[in-house]
C-alpha positions as CSV (number, residue, x, y, z in Angstrom):
1,M,-58.8,17.0,-65.3
2,K,-58.1,13.4,-64.3
3,S,-54.3,13.7,-64.7
4,S,-54.5,17.0,-62.7
5,I,-56.1,15.3,-59.8
6,V,-53.7,12.4,-59.9
7,L,-50.7,14.8,-60.0
8,K,-52.0,16.9,-57.1
9,L,-52.7,13.9,-55.0
10,F,-49.3,12.4,-55.8
11,I,-47.4,15.6,-54.9
12,W,-49.3,16.2,-51.7
13,T,-49.1,12.6,-50.6
14,T,-45.4,12.4,-51.3
15,T,-44.7,15.7,-49.5
16,L,-46.7,14.6,-46.5
17,C,-45.0,11.2,-46.2
18,L,-41.6,12.8,-46.5
19,F,-42.5,15.4,-43.9
20,I,-43.6,12.6,-41.5
21,L,-40.4,10.7,-42.1
22,A,-38.3,13.8,-41.5
23,S,-40.3,14.5,-38.3
24,I,-39.7,11.0,-37.0
25,Y,-36.0,11.2,-37.8
26,V,-35.5,14.5,-36.1
27,G,-37.7,13.5,-33.2
28,Q,-35.8,10.3,-32.6
29,T,-32.3,11.7,-33.2
30,V,-32.7,15.1,-31.5
31,F,-35.6,15.2,-29.1
32,F,-35.9,11.6,-28.1
33,K,-32.6,11.7,-26.1
34,Q,-33.8,14.7,-24.0
35,F,-37.2,13.1,-23.6
36,Y,-35.6,9.8,-22.4
37,I,-33.4,11.7,-19.9
38,N,-36.3,13.7,-18.5
39,K,-38.5,10.6,-18.2
40,K,-35.7,8.7,-16.6
41,V,-35.0,11.5,-14.1
42,A,-38.7,11.9,-13.3
43,D,-39.1,8.1,-12.7
44,V,-36.0,7.8,-10.5
45,Q,-37.0,10.9,-8.5
46,A,-40.5,9.4,-7.9
47,N,-39.0,6.0,-6.9
48,L,-36.6,7.7,-4.5
49,E,-39.6,8.9,-2.5
50,T,-40.6,5.2,-2.0
51,F,-37.1,4.2,-1.2
52,A,-36.8,7.0,1.4
53,Q,-40.0,5.8,3.1
54,E,-38.8,2.2,3.2
55,Y,-35.4,3.2,4.5
56,G,-36.9,5.5,7.1
57,R,-38.7,2.4,8.6
58,N,-35.5,0.3,8.6
59,S,-32.6,2.7,8.8
60,G,-30.9,0.9,11.6
61,D,-30.9,-2.5,10.0
62,A,-27.8,-3.1,7.7
63,Q,-29.1,-6.2,6.1
64,V,-32.5,-4.6,5.2
65,T,-30.7,-1.5,3.8
66,Q,-28.5,-3.6,1.6
67,R,-31.5,-5.6,0.4
68,L,-33.3,-2.4,-0.5
69,E,-30.3,-1.2,-2.5
70,Q,-30.1,-4.5,-4.4
71,E,-33.9,-4.5,-5.1
72,Y,-33.8,-0.9,-6.3
73,Y,-30.9,-1.6,-8.7
74,R,-32.7,-4.7,-10.0
75,Q,-36.0,-2.9,-10.6
76,H,-34.8,0.4,-11.9
77,N,-31.2,-0.3,-13.1
78,T,-30.0,2.5,-10.8
79,W,-27.2,2.4,-8.2
80,I,-28.3,3.7,-4.8
81,T,-27.0,4.0,-1.3
82,T,-27.4,6.2,1.8
83,L,-24.7,8.5,3.2
84,D,-24.5,10.0,6.7
85,R,-24.0,13.7,7.5
86,L,-20.2,13.4,6.8
87,G,-20.8,11.7,3.4
88,N,-19.8,8.2,4.6
89,I,-21.7,5.2,3.4
90,N,-24.0,3.9,6.1
91,H,-23.3,0.4,7.3
92,A,-19.9,0.2,5.5
93,D,-18.3,-1.7,8.4
94,D,-18.2,-4.9,6.2
95,F,-15.2,-3.4,4.4
96,S,-13.3,-1.5,7.0
97,I,-10.6,-1.6,9.7
98,E,-10.7,-0.6,13.4
99,V,-7.8,1.4,14.7
100,K,-7.0,2.0,18.4
101,L,-5.6,5.5,18.6
102,L,-2.5,6.1,20.7
103,P,-2.7,8.3,23.8
104,D,-2.1,11.9,23.0
105,K,-2.8,14.6,25.5
106,D,-3.1,17.2,22.7
107,S,-5.5,15.1,20.6
108,P,-9.3,15.1,21.2
109,F,-9.4,11.5,19.9
110,S,-6.8,10.1,22.3
111,N,-7.3,6.3,23.1
112,Q,-10.5,6.2,21.0
113,T,-11.2,3.3,18.6
114,L,-11.8,4.6,15.1
115,M,-13.7,2.6,12.4
116,I,-12.3,3.5,9.0
117,P,-14.2,2.5,5.8
118,L,-11.8,1.3,3.2
119,Y,-14.0,2.0,0.1
120,G,-12.6,5.5,0.0
121,F,-9.0,4.3,-0.3
122,I,-8.9,1.1,-2.3
123,N,-10.9,-1.0,-4.7
124,I,-12.5,-4.0,-3.0
125,E,-11.3,-6.3,-5.8
126,E,-7.7,-5.5,-5.0
127,I,-7.7,-6.6,-1.5
128,R,-8.7,-9.8,0.4
129,Q,-8.6,-11.0,4.0
130,G,-5.1,-11.8,5.1
131,N,-3.5,-8.8,3.3
132,S,0.2,-8.5,4.3
133,F,-0.2,-4.8,5.1
134,L,-3.7,-4.4,6.6
135,H,-3.4,-6.9,9.4
136,T,-4.0,-6.8,13.1
137,G,-1.2,-5.1,15.0
138,A,0.0,-3.0,12.1
139,M,0.9,0.6,12.9
140,V,-1.2,3.2,11.0
141,T,-0.6,6.9,10.4
142,I,-3.9,8.7,9.7
143,E,-4.4,12.1,7.9
144,G,-8.1,13.2,8.2
145,I,-10.5,16.1,8.0
146,K,-11.8,17.2,11.4
147,K,-15.5,18.0,11.3
148,D,-17.0,19.0,14.6
149,K,-16.3,16.0,17.0
150,A,-15.6,13.6,14.2
151,V,-12.8,12.8,11.8
152,V,-12.9,11.6,8.2
153,P,-9.6,9.9,7.2
154,Y,-8.4,10.5,3.7
155,R,-4.8,9.2,3.8
156,L,-3.5,6.0,5.6
157,G,0.2,5.2,6.1
158,V,0.7,1.6,7.1
159,E,3.9,0.4,8.9
160,W,5.3,3.9,9.1
161,G,4.7,4.8,5.5
162,K,5.7,1.6,3.8
163,V,2.3,1.5,2.1
164,T,0.1,4.6,1.7
165,F,-3.6,4.5,0.8
166,E,-5.3,7.7,-0.3
167,N,-8.8,9.1,-0.9
168,N,-8.1,10.6,-4.3
169,Q,-11.0,13.1,-4.2
170,I,-10.2,14.6,-0.9
171,A,-6.5,14.6,-1.8
172,K,-7.4,16.5,-5.0
173,K,-9.2,19.1,-2.9
174,E,-6.1,19.3,-0.7
175,H,-3.9,20.2,-3.7
176,E,-6.6,22.8,-4.8
177,I,-7.1,24.5,-1.5
178,I,-3.8,24.7,0.5
179,P,-1.7,26.5,-2.2
180,K,-4.3,29.3,-2.2
181,F,-3.4,30.2,1.4
182,Q,0.1,31.1,2.5
183,D,-1.1,31.8,6.0
184,Q,-1.2,28.5,7.9
185,E,-4.1,29.5,10.0
186,K,-6.3,30.4,7.0
187,S,-5.1,27.2,5.3
188,L,-6.1,25.1,8.3
189,K,-9.5,26.7,8.5
190,A,-10.2,26.0,4.8
191,F,-8.7,22.5,5.0
192,P,-9.0,21.4,8.7
193,S,-6.7,18.4,8.6
194,I,-5.5,16.4,11.6
195,Y,-2.8,13.7,12.1
196,L,-3.6,10.6,14.2
197,F,-1.6,7.5,15.1
198,G,-2.8,4.1,16.1
199,T,-2.7,0.3,15.8
200,I,-5.1,-1.9,13.7
201,T,-7.1,-4.0,16.2
202,K,-9.6,-5.6,13.8
203,T,-10.1,-5.9,10.0
204,H,-13.2,-6.5,8.0
205,L,-12.0,-7.6,4.5
206,P,-13.7,-9.9,1.9
207,V,-12.6,-13.5,2.0
208,K,-11.9,-15.5,-1.1
209,N,-14.9,-16.4,-3.3
210,E,-17.1,-14.2,-1.2
211,T,-19.6,-11.9,-3.1
212,P,-18.9,-8.3,-2.0
213,R,-21.6,-5.7,-1.4
214,L,-23.0,-4.7,-4.8
215,L,-22.2,-1.0,-4.7
216,Y,-18.5,-1.6,-4.0
217,T,-18.1,-3.2,-7.4
218,N,-19.0,0.0,-9.4
219,L,-15.9,2.1,-9.4
220,V,-17.6,5.1,-11.1
221,F,-20.3,5.1,-8.5
222,M,-17.8,4.9,-5.6
223,D,-15.7,7.7,-7.1
224,R,-18.8,10.0,-7.3
225,I,-19.6,9.2,-3.7
226,K,-16.1,10.2,-2.7
227,E,-16.4,13.4,-4.8
228,F,-19.7,14.3,-3.1
229,Q,-18.1,13.7,0.3
230,A,-15.2,15.9,-0.6
231,N,-17.5,18.7,-1.6
232,L,-19.7,18.2,1.4
233,L,-16.7,18.5,3.8
234,L,-14.7,21.2,2.1
235,S,-17.1,23.1,-0.2
236,P,-20.5,22.9,1.6
237,E,-21.5,26.2,0.0
238,K,-21.8,24.4,-3.4
239,M,-24.1,21.8,-2.1
240,K,-27.9,21.9,-1.9
241,L,-28.1,20.4,1.6
242,T,-31.9,20.7,2.2
243,I,-33.6,20.0,-1.1
244,P,-33.4,17.1,-3.6
245,W,-31.2,17.9,-6.6
246,T,-29.6,16.3,-9.6
247,Y,-26.6,16.8,-11.8
248,L,-25.0,15.3,-14.8
249,V,-21.4,13.9,-15.0
250,E,-19.5,12.2,-17.8
251,E,-17.0,9.4,-17.2
252,N,-15.1,7.6,-20.0
253,D,-17.5,9.2,-22.6
254,I,-20.5,7.8,-20.8
255,K,-23.0,10.2,-19.2
256,Y,-24.5,9.5,-15.7
257,Q,-27.3,11.3,-13.9
258,L,-26.7,11.7,-10.2
259,F,-29.4,12.2,-7.6
260,V,-29.1,13.5,-4.0
261,H,-32.1,13.3,-1.8
262,P,-31.7,14.8,1.7
263,I,-33.8,13.2,4.5
264,Q,-33.6,12.7,8.3
265,N,-33.1,9.5,10.1
266,K,-35.0,8.5,13.3
267,D,-32.5,10.5,15.4
268,G,-33.2,13.7,13.4
269,K,-29.7,13.6,11.8
270,P,-29.3,14.4,8.1
271,V,-29.0,11.5,5.7
272,Y,-28.4,11.7,2.0
273,I,-29.8,9.2,-0.5
274,F,-27.3,9.0,-3.2
275,A,-28.2,7.4,-6.6
276,M,-26.7,7.2,-10.0
277,T,-28.1,5.9,-13.3
278,S,-26.4,5.5,-16.6
279,L,-27.6,7.3,-19.8
280,Q,-25.5,5.1,-22.0
281,P,-28.4,3.1,-23.4
282,V,-30.0,6.1,-25.0
283,D,-26.7,7.3,-26.5
284,E,-26.2,3.8,-28.0
285,A,-29.8,3.8,-29.3
286,I,-29.4,7.2,-30.9
287,S,-26.2,6.1,-32.6
288,M,-27.8,3.0,-34.0
289,I,-30.8,4.9,-35.2
290,K,-28.6,7.3,-37.2
291,E,-26.9,4.5,-38.9
292,Y,-30.2,2.6,-39.5
293,Y,-31.9,5.6,-41.0
294,V,-29.4,5.8,-43.8
295,Y,-30.8,2.6,-45.2
296,L,-34.3,3.1,-44.0
297,I,-34.7,6.5,-45.8
298,L,-33.7,5.1,-49.1
299,F,-36.2,2.2,-48.8
300,V,-39.0,4.4,-47.5
301,L,-38.4,7.0,-50.2
302,L,-38.9,4.4,-52.9
303,L,-41.9,3.0,-51.1
304,I,-43.4,6.5,-50.7
305,L,-43.1,7.3,-54.5
306,L,-44.7,4.0,-55.5
307,S,-47.5,4.0,-52.9
308,S,-48.3,7.7,-53.5
309,F,-48.7,7.1,-57.2
310,Y,-50.9,4.1,-56.7
311,Y,-52.9,5.8,-53.9
312,S,-53.5,8.9,-56.2
313,K,-54.7,6.7,-59.0
314,Q,-57.0,4.8,-56.7
315,I,-58.5,7.9,-55.2
316,A,-58.9,9.8,-58.4
317,R,-60.7,7.1,-60.4
318,P,-63.9,6.9,-58.2
319,L,-63.9,10.7,-57.8
320,L,-64.0,11.1,-61.5
321,R,-66.9,8.6,-61.7
322,I,-68.7,10.4,-58.9
323,N,-68.2,13.7,-60.7
324,H,-69.8,12.3,-63.9
325,T,-72.8,10.8,-62.1
326,T,-73.5,14.0,-60.1
327,K,-73.6,16.0,-63.3
328,R,-76.3,13.7,-64.6
329,I,-78.2,14.1,-61.3
330,A,-78.0,17.9,-61.7
331,T,-80.0,17.5,-64.9
332,L,-82.6,15.4,-63.0
333,D,-81.4,12.2,-64.7
334,F,-81.4,9.6,-61.9
335,S,-80.9,6.5,-64.0
336,E,-77.2,6.1,-63.5
337,K,-75.8,4.6,-60.2
338,I,-72.2,4.7,-58.9
339,P,-70.8,1.2,-58.2
340,V,-69.8,0.8,-54.6
341,V,-66.5,-1.2,-54.8
342,S,-65.0,-0.3,-51.4
343,K,-66.1,0.0,-47.7
344,D,-64.0,3.2,-47.0
345,E,-65.1,6.8,-47.1
346,I,-65.2,6.9,-50.9
347,G,-67.5,3.8,-50.8
348,D,-69.7,5.6,-48.3
349,L,-69.7,8.7,-50.5
350,S,-70.8,6.6,-53.5
351,H,-73.4,4.9,-51.4
352,N,-74.7,8.3,-50.1
353,I,-74.9,9.8,-53.6
354,N,-76.9,6.8,-54.8
355,M,-79.2,7.2,-51.8
356,L,-79.4,11.0,-52.5
357,S,-80.3,10.2,-56.1
358,D,-83.0,7.7,-55.0
359,R,-84.4,10.2,-52.4
360,L,-84.5,13.1,-54.8
361,H,-86.3,10.9,-57.3
362,S,-88.8,9.7,-54.6
363,Y,-89.2,13.3,-53.3
364,I,-90.0,14.6,-56.8
365,E,-92.5,11.8,-57.1
366,Q,-93.8,12.6,-53.6
367,L,-94.0,16.3,-54.5
368,Q,-96.2,15.4,-57.5
369,Q,-98.4,13.3,-55.2
370,D,-98.5,16.2,-52.7
371,I,-99.7,18.5,-55.4
372,E,-102.5,16.0,-56.2
373,K,-103.3,15.8,-52.5
374,E,-103.3,19.5,-52.2
375,K,-105.9,19.6,-55.0
376,Q,-107.9,17.0,-53.1
377,L,-107.5,19.0,-50.0
378,E,-108.8,22.0,-51.8
379,N,-111.8,20.0,-52.8
380,T,-112.2,18.9,-49.2
381,R,-112.2,22.5,-48.1
382,K,-114.8,23.3,-50.6
383,E,-116.9,20.4,-49.4
384,F,-116.3,21.5,-45.8
385,I,-117.5,25.0,-46.5
386,S,-120.4,23.6,-48.5
387,G,-121.2,21.3,-45.6
388,V,-121.1,24.1,-43.0
389,S,-123.2,26.3,-45.3
390,H,-125.7,23.5,-45.7
391,E,-125.8,22.8,-41.9
392,L,-126.4,26.5,-41.2
393,K,-128.7,27.2,-44.1
394,T,-131.5,24.8,-42.9
395,P,-131.8,26.1,-39.3
396,L,-131.6,29.7,-40.6
397,S,-134.4,29.0,-43.1
398,V,-136.6,27.4,-40.4
399,I,-136.0,30.3,-38.1
400,Q,-136.8,32.8,-40.9
401,S,-140.0,31.0,-41.8
402,C,-141.1,30.9,-38.2
403,L,-140.4,34.6,-37.7
404,S,-142.4,35.5,-40.9
405,I,-145.4,33.4,-39.7
406,L,-145.3,35.0,-36.2
407,K,-144.8,38.5,-37.7
408,D,-147.8,38.1,-40.1
409,G,-150.0,36.8,-37.2
410,V,-150.8,33.7,-39.1
411,A,-151.7,30.7,-36.9
412,S,-151.3,32.7,-33.7
413,H,-152.8,29.8,-31.8
414,K,-149.5,27.8,-32.7
415,K,-147.2,30.5,-31.4
416,D,-145.6,28.2,-28.7
417,Y,-145.0,25.6,-31.4
418,Y,-143.1,28.0,-33.6
419,F,-141.1,29.4,-30.6
420,D,-140.1,25.8,-29.7
421,A,-139.1,25.1,-33.3
422,M,-136.9,28.2,-33.4
423,E,-135.4,27.4,-30.0
424,N,-134.6,23.9,-31.2
425,E,-132.9,25.2,-34.3
426,V,-130.8,27.7,-32.3
427,R,-129.7,24.9,-30.0
428,K,-128.6,22.8,-32.9
429,M,-126.6,25.8,-34.3
430,D,-125.1,26.3,-30.9
431,M,-124.0,22.7,-30.8
432,L,-122.5,23.0,-34.3
433,I,-120.5,26.1,-33.4
434,V,-119.3,24.5,-30.1
435,D,-118.2,21.3,-31.9
436,M,-116.4,23.3,-34.6
437,L,-114.5,25.3,-32.0
438,D,-113.6,22.2,-30.1
439,L,-112.3,20.5,-33.3
440,A,-110.3,23.6,-34.2
441,K,-108.8,23.7,-30.7
442,Y,-107.7,20.0,-30.9
443,E,-106.3,20.5,-34.4
444,S,-104.2,23.5,-33.4
445,G,-101.4,21.4,-32.1
446,T,-101.0,23.5,-28.9
447,Y,-103.7,21.9,-26.8
448,K,-102.4,19.7,-24.0
449,M,-104.5,17.0,-22.3
450,K,-104.4,17.1,-18.5
451,M,-104.2,13.4,-17.3
452,E,-105.7,12.0,-14.2
453,L,-106.6,8.6,-12.7
454,F,-110.3,7.7,-12.7
455,P,-112.5,4.6,-12.7
456,L,-113.5,3.9,-16.3
457,D,-116.3,1.5,-15.4
458,V,-118.0,4.1,-13.2
459,V,-117.9,6.7,-15.9
460,I,-119.4,4.4,-18.5
461,K,-122.3,3.5,-16.1
462,Q,-123.0,7.2,-15.5
463,I,-123.1,7.9,-19.3
464,C,-125.4,5.0,-19.8
465,E,-127.8,6.3,-17.2
466,K,-127.7,9.8,-18.8
467,L,-128.6,8.4,-22.2
468,Q,-131.2,6.0,-20.9
469,P,-134.2,8.0,-22.1
470,E,-132.9,8.0,-25.7
471,I,-132.3,4.2,-25.4
472,E,-135.8,3.6,-24.1
473,S,-137.3,5.8,-26.8
474,K,-136.1,3.4,-29.4
475,Q,-136.8,0.4,-27.3
476,L,-133.1,-0.7,-27.5
477,H,-131.5,-3.3,-25.3
478,L,-128.3,-2.2,-23.6
479,H,-125.9,-4.9,-22.4
480,T,-122.7,-4.1,-20.5
481,E,-119.7,-6.2,-19.5
482,L,-117.7,-3.9,-17.3
483,V,-114.9,-4.8,-14.9
484,P,-113.6,-2.4,-12.3
485,I,-110.6,-0.7,-13.7
486,K,-108.8,2.6,-13.4
487,V,-107.2,4.5,-16.3
488,V,-104.9,7.5,-16.8
489,A,-106.6,10.0,-19.1
490,N,-108.6,13.2,-19.3
491,Q,-111.9,12.2,-17.8
492,L,-113.9,15.0,-19.3
493,R,-112.7,14.3,-22.9
494,I,-113.1,10.5,-22.5
495,E,-116.6,11.1,-21.4
496,Q,-117.1,13.2,-24.6
497,V,-115.8,10.3,-26.7
498,L,-118.0,7.8,-25.0
499,V,-121.0,10.0,-25.4
500,N,-120.2,10.5,-29.1
501,F,-119.7,6.7,-29.7
502,L,-122.8,5.7,-27.8
503,T,-125.0,8.4,-29.3
504,N,-123.8,7.3,-32.7
505,A,-124.7,3.7,-31.9
506,I,-128.2,4.7,-30.6
507,R,-128.8,6.8,-33.7
508,Y,-128.0,4.1,-36.3
509,T,-129.3,1.0,-34.4
510,P,-132.7,-0.1,-35.6
511,D,-135.6,0.0,-33.0
512,G,-135.7,-3.0,-30.7
513,E,-132.1,-4.1,-31.4
514,T,-129.1,-4.4,-29.0
515,I,-126.1,-2.3,-28.1
516,M,-123.1,-4.0,-26.3
517,I,-120.6,-2.1,-24.2
518,S,-117.6,-4.0,-22.7
519,I,-114.2,-3.3,-21.0
520,G,-111.3,-5.6,-21.6
521,A,-107.7,-5.6,-20.3
522,E,-104.5,-6.3,-22.2
523,Q,-101.1,-5.9,-20.3
524,D,-101.0,-2.1,-19.3
525,M,-104.0,-1.1,-21.5
526,A,-107.8,-1.1,-21.0
527,I,-109.9,-1.7,-24.2
528,V,-113.4,-0.2,-24.5
529,C,-115.7,-1.7,-27.2
530,I,-119.2,-0.4,-28.2
531,E,-121.0,-2.6,-30.7
532,N,-124.4,-1.9,-32.2
533,K,-126.6,-4.3,-34.1
534,G,-127.8,-3.3,-37.5
535,A,-126.6,-2.3,-40.9
536,H,-122.9,-2.5,-41.8
537,I,-120.7,0.4,-42.9
538,Q,-119.4,-0.1,-46.4
539,E,-115.6,-0.9,-46.4
540,E,-114.7,2.1,-48.4
541,H,-116.4,4.3,-45.9
542,L,-114.8,2.9,-42.7
543,E,-111.8,5.3,-42.9
544,K,-113.9,8.3,-44.0
545,I,-116.4,8.3,-41.2
546,W,-113.9,10.1,-39.0
547,D,-113.9,13.1,-41.4
548,R,-116.0,16.1,-40.5
549,F,-119.6,16.3,-41.9
550,Y,-119.1,12.9,-43.5
551,R,-122.0,10.5,-43.7
552,G,-121.7,7.1,-45.1
553,E,-125.1,7.3,-46.9
554,S,-125.9,10.5,-48.8
555,S,-129.6,9.8,-48.3
556,R,-129.3,10.4,-44.6
557,H,-130.7,13.7,-43.6
558,R,-130.9,15.9,-40.6
559,S,-133.5,13.8,-38.9
560,T,-130.7,11.6,-37.6
561,G,-129.6,14.4,-35.4
562,G,-126.0,15.5,-34.5
563,T,-123.7,18.0,-36.1
564,G,-121.6,15.7,-38.2
565,L,-118.4,16.5,-36.1
566,G,-118.7,14.0,-33.3
567,L,-116.5,11.3,-34.7
568,A,-113.9,13.9,-36.0
569,I,-113.7,15.3,-32.4
570,S,-113.4,11.8,-30.9
571,K,-110.6,11.0,-33.3
572,K,-108.6,14.1,-32.2
573,I,-109.2,13.4,-28.5
574,L,-107.9,9.8,-28.8
575,E,-104.9,11.0,-30.9
576,L,-104.0,13.5,-28.2
577,H,-104.1,10.5,-25.8
578,D,-101.7,8.6,-28.1
579,V,-103.8,5.4,-28.0
580,P,-105.1,3.0,-30.7
581,Y,-108.7,3.4,-31.8
582,G,-110.9,2.3,-34.8
583,V,-114.0,0.8,-36.2
584,F,-114.9,-2.4,-38.0
585,N,-117.8,-4.4,-39.2
586,T,-118.9,-7.4,-37.0
587,E,-121.1,-10.3,-38.0
588,D,-124.3,-8.5,-36.9
589,G,-123.3,-4.8,-36.9
590,V,-120.5,-2.3,-36.3
591,M,-118.0,-2.0,-33.4
592,F,-116.2,1.1,-32.3
593,Y,-113.2,0.6,-29.9
594,F,-110.4,2.5,-28.3
595,H,-107.6,1.8,-25.8
596,L,-106.5,3.7,-22.6
597,H,-103.4,3.4,-20.4
598,K,-104.0,1.9,-17.0
């Protein structure tokens, strides 16, 4: 059996570890890439909202806009800029030329000054201030796309064509569109080109050792901007011009995610936030992971086999020991204990089985004790029935004797005496029945005490006045030490307890002796003490006096009065109040006490 458990644990553990390893490999090589892309796209889109809000507050400030672009790149490693409605980069006059167009009565742009951004024609690293071609006074031939009342140049011929600069993306569109239409009018409508002529009046070119604007240095980003502008001008039906959108491009085997976020500037004109982020890091990471896993899998496989075997042996050994011990427990042999050698679940299981063994052992012993107690309880029941029978037998005998005397007409002159005797016995029987019913009610477990606030000292004074005749009949001295105090309890039932305790004290106090009643206070409790001078109660009887029909001295007879249930009823009332109570011998007598909540 032992080898079977080890084998099963070894197989399951090895299979589980291999499955986990395979899941990690597939997740990192297959799903991680898509997860990275989705997370990257979601983060950039969320950050574009923030950029749009910042740009909206500072859209007219070129320096602030460039600072926002640089901060965005530094924080998110994403290139970003803003384009106007024609797809031109906003605030691109730092890399541009200004051309004064020649007068032409047929041109709508006659004598106008045209600012031409150069990023669409040439790399900023390839040209510096003082260029021999782009200089003030040079003649320029311009080919552009006419859009409403604006023109977007896409080809520049300098010094009558000696040098030509071209926007490669729009030129590409030109070669795609024009050959489709043999009709010149349709061709012009699809590709609305215009020719303009002018003279360079001002140049804005980078000087030597000057750091150019950050976005001009990324040729891939600039080429994507030009591509977007070409589509915006010549294929607007392909563009989502009103909602944010993204698309994926690949350049030199590197994938880039592009983002277009349309907004409106302060003048209500459309502006496009254009961003690009590289997905190359995740591709490099996935490639490295695949190479790394070749070595990792071999090492982990060996580790899995060794650890699974060791783990199986370690788990199986205590389980076999536990199995052996539980078999002995099943035969009620609780002598063997499982050694607890670890603080894990198996150690807890071993500890719990040991506790179970101890508890079963103790419960069996407790069961044996309960059986003995049940026998004692049966004896108590018999004694109770015997006590009730005895208590009822005497008054019934007295009543029967009195009735016989009255029936036979004997001692007719004592008729009133016999009637009083029968009435007294009936009253005692009534008291016994009422006390038994009260005790049954308290012991039922369903009776609830109704609590109220009342002055305890006033109640004690009233009870003392009520019992004054009995006190005087035995010439007893009653001393009270009462302080004004209010308690929360059931006033009627507490009065019953006080009457029982005080009556009991009067009954067992020798003539002419003293009874002391006092109220003390301790934190949130009031303490009532009733002490009577006289004979002590034997120590073995102190706990038994609370039992029904129990009397500490068997020689006591009915002449002491009472039903034998007073202290049992008082005990139940105080237990329902959930307060301490008790009795103990003092130097000169016996003291009963109980607590109440203030």
